C-alpha positions as a Python dict, from the first residue, in 0.01 Angstrom:
ca = {
    (1, 'X'): (0, 0, 0),
    (2, 'X'): (152, -225, 266),
    (3, 'X'): (368, -528, 193),
    (4, 'X'): (84, -779, 244),
    (5, 'X'): (-147, -599, -1),
    (6, 'X'): (138, -556, -250),
    (7, 'X'): (210, -930, -242),
    (8, 'X'): (-159, -1003, -288),
    (9, 'X'): (-179, -769, -587),
    (10, 'X'): (130, -921, -746),
    (11, 'X'): (-13, -1271, -696),
    (12, 'X'): (-341, -1163, -858),
    (13, 'X'): (-161, -1011, -1155),
    (14, 'X'): (49, -1323, -1206),
    (15, 'X'): (-263, -1538, -1183),
    (16, 'X'): (-429, -1332, -1456),
    (17, 'X'): (-127, -1384, -1679),
    (18, 'X'): (-118, -1759, -1617),
    (19, 'X'): (-497, -1801, -1639),
    (20, 'X'): (-628, -1516, -1857),
    (21, 'X'): (-990, -1417, -1802),
    (22, 'X'): (-1222, -1572, -2060),
    (23, 'X'): (-1594, -1614, -2100),
    (24, 'X'): (-1708, -1887, -1864),
    (25, 'X'): (-1881, -2173, -2043),
    (26, 'X'): (-2088, -2469, -1923),
    (27, 'X'): (-2135, -2729, -2195),
    (28, 'X'): (-2412, -2982, -2133),
    (29, 'X'): (-2289, -3281, -2330),
    (30, 'X'): (-2578, -3508, -2425),
    (31, 'X'): (-2442, -3849, -2536),
    (32, 'X'): (-2389, -3909, -2910),
    (33, 'X'): (-2456, -3556, -3028),
    (34, 'X'): (-2103, -3473, -3140),
    (35, 'X'): (-2019, -3350, -2792),
    (36, 'X'): (-1680, -3520, -2764),
    (37, 'X'): (-1554, -3331, -3068),
    (38, 'X'): (-1702, -3003, -2949),
    (39, 'X'): (-1563, -3046, -2599),
    (40, 'X'): (-1216, -3119, -2734),
    (41, 'X'): (-1229, -2809, -2956),
    (42, 'X'): (-1335, -2578, -2673),
    (43, 'X'): (-1110, -2708, -2397),
    (44, 'X'): (-799, -2646, -2607),
    (45, 'X'): (-867, -2278, -2534),
    (46, 'X'): (-924, -2335, -2161),
    (47, 'X'): (-626, -2553, -2070),
    (48, 'X'): (-557, -2367, -1744),
    (49, 'X'): (-916, -2365, -1618),
    (50, 'X'): (-1110, -2667, -1733),
    (51, 'X'): (-1330, -2916, -1547),
    (52, 'X'): (-1470, -3226, -1716),
    (53, 'X'): (-1724, -3437, -1527),
    (54, 'X'): (-1609, -3772, -1665),
    (55, 'X'): (-1879, -4038, -1701),
    (56, 'X'): (-1711, -4352, -1567),
    (57, 'X'): (-1512, -4194, -1277),
    (58, 'X'): (-1817, -3998, -1161),
    (59, 'X'): (-2020, -4318, -1158),
    (60, 'X'): (-1756, -4508, -963),
    (61, 'X'): (-1746, -4225, -708),
    (62, 'X'): (-2126, -4215, -684),
    (63, 'X'): (-2136, -4591, -645),
    (64, 'X'): (-1881, -4583, -363),
    (65, 'X'): (-2002, -4285, -161),
    (66, 'X'): (-2369, -4241, -255),
    (67, 'X'): (-2455, -4609, -311),
    (68, 'X'): (-2583, -4536, -662),
    (69, 'X'): (-2590, -4850, -875),
    (70, 'X'): (-2693, -4830, -1241),
    (71, 'X'): (-2778, -5199, -1237),
    (72, 'X'): (-3067, -5100, -1012),
    (73, 'X'): (-3186, -4838, -1261),
    (74, 'X'): (-3066, -4529, -1077),
    (75, 'X'): (-2954, -4314, -1370),
    (76, 'X'): (-3146, -4012, -1235),
    (77, 'X'): (-2960, -4028, -905),
    (78, 'X'): (-2629, -4050, -1091),
    (79, 'X'): (-2715, -3740, -1293),
    (80, 'X'): (-2811, -3557, -973),
    (81, 'X'): (-2476, -3656, -824),
    (82, 'X'): (-2298, -3508, -1126),
    (83, 'X'): (-2492, -3186, -1078),
    (84, 'X'): (-2323, -3148, -740),
    (85, 'X'): (-1981, -3185, -904),
    (86, 'X'): (-2069, -2908, -1148),
    (87, 'X'): (-2180, -2677, -866),
    (88, 'X'): (-1842, -2734, -701),
    (89, 'X'): (-1662, -2637, -1022),
    (90, 'X'): (-1879, -2326, -1062),
    (91, 'X'): (-1820, -2208, -709),
    (92, 'X'): (-1451, -2266, -769),
    (93, 'X'): (-1473, -2038, -1070),
    (94, 'X'): (-1362, -2291, -1332),
    (95, 'X'): (-1388, -2116, -1666),
    (96, 'X'): (-1496, -2412, -1878),
    (97, 'X'): (-1704, -2703, -1747),
    (98, 'X'): (-1845, -2993, -1947),
    (99, 'X'): (-1997, -3336, -1899),
    (100, 'X'): (-2303, -3559, -1920),
    (101, 'X'): (-2487, -3339, -1671),
    (102, 'X'): (-2852, -3227, -1687),
    (103, 'X'): (-2974, -2870, -1670),
    (104, 'X'): (-3082, -2762, -1324),
    (105, 'X'): (-3313, -2459, -1309),
    (106, 'X'): (-3211, -2372, -951),
    (107, 'X'): (-2842, -2385, -1038),
    (108, 'X'): (-2919, -2185, -1352),
    (109, 'X'): (-3068, -1908, -1142),
    (110, 'X'): (-2748, -1887, -937),
    (111, 'X'): (-2492, -1905, -1216),
    (112, 'X'): (-2681, -1809, -1532),
    (113, 'X'): (-2526, -1463, -1545),
    (114, 'X'): (-2179, -1603, -1485),
    (115, 'X'): (-2172, -1888, -1737),
    (116, 'X'): (-2258, -1930, -2102),
    (117, 'X'): (-2495, -2229, -2107),
    (118, 'X'): (-2455, -2426, -2429),
    (119, 'X'): (-2541, -2765, -2576),
    (120, 'X'): (-2560, -2942, -2911),
    (121, 'X'): (-2848, -3151, -3045),
    (122, 'X'): (-2882, -3409, -3318),
    (123, 'X'): (-3174, -3567, -3500),
    (124, 'X'): (-3318, -3783, -3217),
    (125, 'X'): (-3363, -4098, -3427),
    (126, 'X'): (-3006, -4077, -3558),
    (127, 'X'): (-2883, -4014, -3205),
    (128, 'X'): (-3076, -4317, -3077),
    (129, 'X'): (-2930, -4548, -3341),
    (130, 'X'): (-2578, -4412, -3298),
    (131, 'X'): (-2599, -4445, -2921),
    (132, 'X'): (-2717, -4805, -2949),
    (133, 'X'): (-2438, -4927, -3178),
    (134, 'X'): (-2172, -4730, -2991),
    (135, 'X'): (-2265, -4899, -2663),
    (136, 'X'): (-2295, -5243, -2824),
    (137, 'X'): (-1942, -5238, -2962),
    (138, 'X'): (-1763, -5039, -2692),
    (139, 'X'): (-1475, -5210, -2512),
    (140, 'X'): (-1559, -5103, -2158),
    (141, 'X'): (-1852, -5234, -1955),
    (142, 'X'): (-1970, -4882, -1864),
    (143, 'X'): (-2324, -4852, -2009),
    (144, 'X'): (-2258, -5135, -2250),
    (145, 'X'): (-2560, -5283, -2434),
    (146, 'X'): (-2586, -5660, -2481),
    (147, 'X'): (-2931, -5698, -2645),
    (148, 'X'): (-2997, -5696, -3019),
    (149, 'X'): (-3179, -5386, -3144),
    (150, 'X'): (-3538, -5526, -3154),
    (151, 'X'): (-3497, -5659, -2800),
    (152, 'X'): (-3334, -5339, -2676),
    (153, 'X'): (-3636, -5136, -2791),
    (154, 'X'): (-3855, -5327, -2545),
    (155, 'X'): (-3627, -5278, -2242),
    (156, 'X'): (-3658, -4995, -1986),
    (157, 'X'): (-3324, -4859, -2102),
    (158, 'X'): (-3441, -4875, -2462),
    (159, 'X'): (-3743, -4663, -2371),
    (160, 'X'): (-3532, -4418, -2172),
    (161, 'X'): (-3308, -4353, -2470),
    (162, 'X'): (-3603, -4188, -2643),
    (163, 'X'): (-3628, -3902, -2393),
    (164, 'X'): (-3263, -3818, -2325),
    (165, 'X'): (-3310, -3460, -2445),
    (166, 'X'): (-3613, -3407, -2223),
    (167, 'X'): (-3431, -3550, -1921),
    (168, 'X'): (-3107, -3357, -1976),
    (169, 'X'): (-3270, -3024, -2066),
    (170, 'X'): (-3588, -3047, -1861),
    (171, 'X'): (-3400, -3153, -1550),
    (172, 'X'): (-3438, -3449, -1319),
    (173, 'X'): (-3798, -3514, -1221),
    (174, 'X'): (-3906, -3686, -901),
    (175, 'X'): (-4190, -3849, -1093),
    (176, 'X'): (-3945, -3961, -1365),
    (177, 'X'): (-4215, -3931, -1634),
    (178, 'X'): (-4019, -3766, -1910),
    (179, 'X'): (-4275, -3855, -2177),
    (180, 'X'): (-4553, -3635, -2037),
    (181, 'X'): (-4664, -3311, -2196),
    (182, 'X'): (-4561, -3129, -1878),
    (183, 'X'): (-4206, -3268, -1892),
    (184, 'X'): (-4168, -3176, -2259),
    (185, 'X'): (-4301, -2825, -2192),
    (186, 'X'): (-4056, -2783, -1903),
    (187, 'X'): (-3770, -2884, -2131),
    (188, 'X'): (-3882, -2629, -2390),
    (189, 'X'): (-3895, -2357, -2126),
    (190, 'X'): (-3547, -2448, -2004),
    (191, 'X'): (-3380, -2466, -2343),
    (192, 'X'): (-3521, -2122, -2423),
    (193, 'X'): (-3288, -1991, -2148),
    (194, 'X'): (-2974, -2139, -2306),
    (195, 'X'): (-2730, -1892, -2453),
    (196, 'X'): (-2634, -2117, -2744),
    (197, 'X'): (-2780, -2436, -2889),
    (198, 'X'): (-2602, -2597, -3183),
    (199, 'X'): (-2701, -2876, -3417),
    (200, 'X'): (-2473, -3154, -3534),
    (201, 'X'): (-2575, -3117, -3898),
    (202, 'X'): (-2466, -2752, -3896),
    (203, 'X'): (-2156, -2714, -3681),
    (204, 'X'): (-2040, -2420, -3891),
    (205, 'X'): (-2324, -2213, -3749),
    (206, 'X'): (-2237, -2335, -3399),
    (207, 'X'): (-1874, -2227, -3444),
    (208, 'X'): (-1982, -1885, -3569),
    (209, 'X'): (-2221, -1824, -3278),
    (210, 'X'): (-1966, -1950, -3026),
    (211, 'X'): (-1708, -1707, -3159),
    (212, 'X'): (-1959, -1422, -3146),
    (213, 'X'): (-2036, -1506, -2782),
    (214, 'X'): (-1683, -1571, -2655),
    (215, 'X'): (-1441, -1423, -2908),
    (216, 'X'): (-1288, -1769, -2945),
    (217, 'X'): (-1256, -1936, -3285),
    (218, 'X'): (-1280, -2313, -3239),
    (219, 'X'): (-1197, -2583, -3489),
    (220, 'X'): (-1418, -2890, -3452),
    (221, 'X'): (-1274, -3221, -3569),
    (222, 'X'): (-1439, -3563, -3554),
    (223, 'X'): (-1286, -3713, -3240),
    (224, 'X'): (-1496, -4025, -3175),
    (225, 'X'): (-1619, -4247, -3457),
    (226, 'X'): (-1897, -4499, -3425),
    (227, 'X'): (-1782, -4858, -3497),
    (228, 'X'): (-2088, -4910, -3722),
    (229, 'X'): (-2136, -4647, -3992),
    (230, 'X'): (-2477, -4615, -4160),
    (231, 'X'): (-2630, -4936, -4017),
    (232, 'X'): (-2921, -5084, -4209),
    (233, 'X'): (-3244, -5055, -4009),
    (234, 'X'): (-3564, -5208, -4146),
    (235, 'X'): (-3870, -4984, -4184),
    (236, 'X'): (-4069, -5148, -3902),
    (237, 'X'): (-3786, -5107, -3650),
    (238, 'X'): (-3728, -4750, -3762),
    (239, 'X'): (-4093, -4663, -3699),
    (240, 'X'): (-4070, -4812, -3350),
    (241, 'X'): (-3764, -4597, -3279),
    (242, 'X'): (-3949, -4286, -3398),
    (243, 'X'): (-4235, -4361, -3159),
    (244, 'X'): (-3994, -4410, -2869),
    (245, 'X'): (-3816, -4084, -2957),
    (246, 'X'): (-4140, -3880, -2974),
    (247, 'X'): (-4055, -3669, -2662),
    (248, 'X'): (-3709, -3583, -2792),
    (249, 'X'): (-3841, -3515, -3142),
    (250, 'X'): (-4086, -3260, -3000),
    (251, 'X'): (-3808, -3080, -2811),
    (252, 'X'): (-3567, -3102, -3105),
    (253, 'X'): (-3816, -2943, -3344),
    (254, 'X'): (-3888, -2666, -3094),
    (255, 'X'): (-3515, -2596, -3053),
    (256, 'X'): (-3463, -2587, -3428),
    (257, 'X'): (-3740, -2333, -3472),
    (258, 'X'): (-3604, -2116, -3191),
    (259, 'X'): (-3227, -2131, -3249),
    (260, 'X'): (-3207, -2173, -3625),
}
């Protein structure tokens, strides 16, 4: 072995010591599903090789370079922009990647054998309500909600919040009709390819399956609390929320039957 190859081998060995090889994980973090706590628990074990696609900075970058403005209703384009950031991290070989990024079937075909694709779901109606109050009382302007709940239900954003699972799991659609039977079926087909799907009401099972898949024992603590706990919602409003969440409820029930 010549000097150049010896130096290269030594560098590789040192790199393995500094950044030990672990199961590569891609965590699709759907808002208000307990993802902040899960992400924090996992990334403690990937400190030397971790990439988080942060929501606000990614939006500011997309706004500056791709002219994507959420005020013009371009959430799909923002999510597509984040997909590109994930692809960069995957090509770089980052061992743990997370963020509010949708599933992309084409990217999945490229990296599915290299990464453990995981996500966590929550009862869609509870997620909807939690997401609403979190964004009403948040301090930053990023995705903040200013309408009262009955008014919010009638807005385009209020309708969109009922198919977040279908959009994130089914992937971005050019037609943007995430309430159709075809979109829901696509989301079901996609989630069937995930390696691990957890549920917020049973994180113990998620921890167990994650350890079986990676050999890593994570401890999940509650990292982000909603400013309004157990808000009172009248029966009429609750029924309206259930109707709005019909696409996500269909996917959620399918995922429960498959992964539980």
